[in-house]
N, C-alpha and C positions, 0 to 999 in steps of 0.2 A: 504494500500500500504506500501511497505517497503522503508526503507531509500535507497537513491542512493548508499551509501557506501556499503551496503549489496549486492546490485545488482551488483556493479562492482567487489566486492570480489568474489561473486559466479561465475561471468563470467570468471574472471581470474583463479580462483582455478579449476573450472570444465574443462575449456579448457586446462590449463597447465597439470592437473593430467592425463587427457586422452592422450594428445599428448606425454608427457614424458613416460608414461607407454607403449604406442604403440612403441615409439622409443626403449625402453629397450627390449621389447619382440621381436621386429623385428631384433634388433641387435644381440640378443642371437641366433635367428633363422638363421640369415645370417652368423654370425661369429663363434659361438661356435658349433652349430650342425655339420657343415662340419668337424671341428677339431675332434669332438668326433667320427665321422664316418671314417675319413681317417688317420689323423696323429697319432692317438692312436694305429694304427696297427704297427706291425713289418714290416720291409721293404719287406719281402717275403710273408706276409699274405695278402689275399684279403679282409678279414673281420675284424671288430673291435676286439680289445683285451679286454676281460672282466676285466682283472686286472687293466687296465688304464682307461677304459671308465666308468665303473660302479661307482667308487668313485666320479668321476666328475659329473655324473648324480645325485647322491645322494645330492651333494652340490647344484646343480641347483634347485632341487626339494625343498630342505629345505629353500632356500632363496626366491624363486619365490612364494611359497605358503603364505609367510608372507607379500608380497608386492603388487602383481598385483590384487588380489581380493579386497583389501582395496582401492587401487587407483581407480578401476572401481566403487566401491561403493561411494567414495567421488565425483567423476566426475558425476555420475548419480544423486546423491543427489543435487548437485549444479545445474545441468541442470533441474531437476525436480522442484526445487525452482523457477528457472527462467521461466519455462513453466507455473507454477501456477501464477506468477506475471505478465505474459504477455498474459494470456489466454483471457482477455477481450479486448485486443487492436487490432486494425486493422493494416494492413501493411503486406507486403509480404517480404519473404526472396528473394531479387532480384538475388543474385548470383546463387542460386539454380535454379531459374526460367530461367536464361540465360544459365546455364550449361546443364540442362536436360529437360527443358520445364515444370517443375512442380511448381505450385504455393502453397506455404505454408505460414501460418501466423507465426509470431515469436514464439507464444506459441507452435504451431505444430513443428516448427524447433527445439526448445529446447526439446520437448518430443521425437522426433526422435533421437536427440543427446543422451539423457538419455538411450533410449532403445538400441541404438548401443553400447554405453559404457558398459551397463550391459550384452550385448550378450556374453561377455567372461565367464560369470558365468556358463551357461550350458555346455559350452565347457570345462571349468576348472573342474567342479565337476561331469560331466556325461561322456563326451567323452575322456578327457585326461587320466582318470584312466585306460581306456582300453589299453593304451600304457604304462602308468607309473607303474601300478601294476605288470605286468610281469617283467619290468625292476627292480623294487624293489625286487622281488623274486630272480632274477638273482644276484642282489647285495648282498642279504643275503647268497646265495650259495658262492659267491666270498669271503665274509667276513669269512666264515667257512673254507676257504681253498679248496673249491670244484669248483674252476673256470674251471677245465677240464670238468665238467659235463654240462657246459653251452653251448647250441647250438649257434654257432656264426651266423648262418643264421637267427635264431630267434632274436638274439640281433640286427643284422642289420635291420631286419624288424621293430622291435619296436622302434629303434632309428629313422627310417624313418617316422613312424607314429607320433612319438613325434614331430619331426621337422615340419611336415605338419600341425598338429593341432596347434602348436605354431604360425606358420605363420597365420593361420586362426584367432586365438585370437588377434594377433597383428593388422591385418587388420580390424577386427571388432571394436576394441577400437580406432583405427586411424580414421575410418569412423565417429565414434561418436565425436571425437575431431574436425575433419574438419567440420562436420555439426554444432557443437557448435560455432566454430570460424566464419563460414559463417553467422550464425544467429546473432552472436554478432556484427560483423562488418557492418551488414546492417543497 
């Protein structure tokens, strides 16, 4: 068995990492994506402007790729540690049982929290590039002074996909953090 200090540190670090990352991802989705899609336009245009939208997207990609996968890994590692240390213990996560009628042991609760926190990985590395890569290609055209060659309808489509996938990532890691918190508090 591990020291109670490690146990508490893992509980706090895992829960805080996942909830803070979820808050950041969902804040970006709720606040920044609409700005990229609407206020970056000229008053007369109905579609986003490549010259103002794409540099901001590049900035978001470069920062987010160094923060959110690592936060998910830390949260999952902490929840995995807690699942391992609680695997032989009895006791149910009562808040989950009351909420959705499902009975889980503490070990299973932490395992679910770890899996939900790591759910952003396939979204980040498999699904998100389907929106990000075309946006990066458009950004490269814009950097070369060829912004007029960028199809604004495509830009709007990929910005919309980026926003939807970002929301999905945020809700996945949020669910992991909430599951970890409910398991911890029980």
